[in-house]
N, C-alpha and C positions, 0 to 999 in steps of 0.2 A: 327838714324833710327834703330829699330831691323830689324830682317830678314822680306824680303817681303813674305806675307802669301796668300792665295787662294783668300782673299778680295783684297787685293791689286792688283793681277794679274787681277782679273776681272775688277776692276775700271780702270787700265793702256790698257786692251783691249779695253774698250768702249772708253776711250779717243784718243786709235789710230785711231779707226773707225772714230771718230766724236769729234775732240778737242774743238768744239764750244757747245756741247751738255749741256744744262742748268743743276746745280747741283741736282734740283728736279728730272729731268729725268734719271740723271745718278744714283741717289739715289735708284729711284725705280728699275732700272735695276739690280742693284747689290744686291737689298733687304736690303737696310739700311734705316736708318732715313737721312731727309736732312743735319741735322747740324752734325751726325756721319761722312757721305760722304765728306763733305766740310773740316771736320779735316783731314780726311785721306788725302785728295787730298793736303791739306797746308803742311802736313808731307812730303808727297812725294816730292813735290816741295821745300821744305827747305832742305832736304836731299840730293837732287841733282838726284835722281831718274828721275823727270819730270824735264827737264833741259830746256824748253820752249815749245811754242806753234808756229805754223806756217801754212801758208796757201799754199797749192800746187796749182800752175798755170798752166793752160794748155799750154803747149809748142808751140802748133800751134797759140795761140792767141797772144803770144809775141814774136813769129818767134825766140824760143830759138837756133836755130843753130844746130850744131851737137854733138852727145854724144859719147865719146870715153870711152870705158872699156880699162883701161891699166893695165896691169901686170907687176911687177917691181920686179928683182932679185938684192938683194944687196951682197956685199962682205962679210958680216958678220952678224949676228943677234945679236952683243952684245949692252947692253943698251946704251952705248956712240954713236953707229952707228944708232939704231933707233931714239933716242932724235935728234941726228945732222937732221936725214932725216927729220923727222916731223916737227920739226921746219922750214925746209926749204919749206915745202909742204903748210904751213901756209902764206907764203909769196904770193901765187898765187891764187887769187880767182876763175881761171878757174877750180882749183881742188876742185871739190865741196865736195867730200866724198873721204875717205879712209879708209881701212881695213888691219891690220895686220892679215896675214891668216897663216893656216897649209897647208901641202901638197906642192903642186908644185907654186913655187914662194913665194916672201915676202908678198908682198904688192897687192892689187886691188884698182886702183884709179877710180873715175868716174870723168871725165874732160868735160866740158861745152866750147866750142868755135863756134865761126860763122860758120864755114865752114872747109871742108878739107884743104885747102890752109893754114888757119891759125893752124891747127893742126899741118901740117907739120912743120910750122915756130916755134910752141910751142915745139914739139917733140925736135926739132934741139936746141933751144934757152934754155929751160928751162928743160925739163925731162932728156935729155943725160946729163945734167950739175949736177943734183941733186947729192950730196956726198953719195958716195958708191954705186952707179948703176952701176951693171954688165949686165943687160939685160932688155930689155922692148920690150914687146909684146901689139901690139893695136888691139882692135876690135870695130867697129862702130855699134850704134845702127840703126836700120832700123825702129823699132816702140817701144814705151815704153808704161806702163801702171804703174801706183802706186795705190795700194791698198788703198782706201779712208776710 
């Protein structure tokens, strides 16, 4: 796919706010014909810009548990270390998101566990054993909100 332009950005912003928007409504929102809009969306999907669609479920409704935001520092930031580290992260479904960061720390992880005791065990048995980890700093979410 060619570079993302202003029209693609408007489409992506609308889909971020409401991934279930109809194509006709999306087209009207971004000022395109429905067929041209659908073509753009399909190109964004095929090129991997749009990687999927998801439902954001209320944590309270499903008793989501405890969310920990974890900062990790690694021994090194070589490509080999980063690949090994991220490969290990993929093995643990409790780690729902991660970001390679600039500034202090190397990675930020969002970890979802049943409760604080479970996090203690996860920290001891998983996080502290991830390859290349030199420092772990954990914070716990008291309230969350995801922009819809």
